[in-house]
N, C-alpha and C positions, 0 to 999 in steps of 0.2 A: 049734650052740646059739645062740639069739638072746636077747640081754639086753634087757629092757624095764624102764623105771622104773615103780615103783608109782604109783598115782594120787595119793597124798598125800605124795610124796617130799619136798616142801618142808617140810611139817609134821614129818616124821620127821627130816630134817636139822637142823631148828631145835630140836626138843624131845626127841628120844630120847637118853637117857643113854648108851646103847651107842655112839652116834655121837660124843658129846662125849668119852667115854673113849678111843675109837679115835683121834680127832684128837690128844688129849693124849699118847697113847702114841707116835704118830708124831713129834710135836714132841720128846718126850724122847729118842727114838731118834736123831733128828737132832742133839740136843745132845750125846749120847754121842760121836757122830762128831766134832763140833766140839771137844769137850774134849780129844780126843787131839792136836789141832794146837796148842791154846793152852796146855795143861798148867797150869791155875791151881793155886796153892798151896792145900792143904787139901782138895782134892776128890779122893778116892781113885778109882782106876780102877774102872769098872763101876757106879758109883753111879747114874748116869742109866739105864743099861741095866736095873738091878735095879728101879728105880722104874717104868720103862716096862713091864717084865714084869708087875708088880703091877697097873698100870693096865689092861693088856691083859686080864688075868684078870677085873678088875672089869667091863670092857666085855662079856666073854662072859657073865658073870652078869647084867648089866643087860639083856642081850638077852632073857633069859628072864623078867624081871619085868614084869608088866603095868603100864602107865602110863595113868592115866585120861585124860590129855590126848590120847593117841593111840589110844584104844580105838574100837571100832566106833560107839559113841554119838556121838563127836565128828565122825564122818564121815557121819552119817545112816544108819548100819547097825545101829541098836539092835535 
């Protein structure tokens, strides 16, 4: 299987909500790992993991929602 970037990958990376949510979920997942080492007072175990799960779900939903900034019209494919 050969992986190829789409033609407008830079626009997608900068504008697609699914990408923004995916990056945020990755950051929150990393924070969950870091919290285990620091154990700050008042932060219950799993809180960042729960938020990351919700953001991951939002990324999946955002992947299905049309965005005018990334539609065919913006790429000359109207």
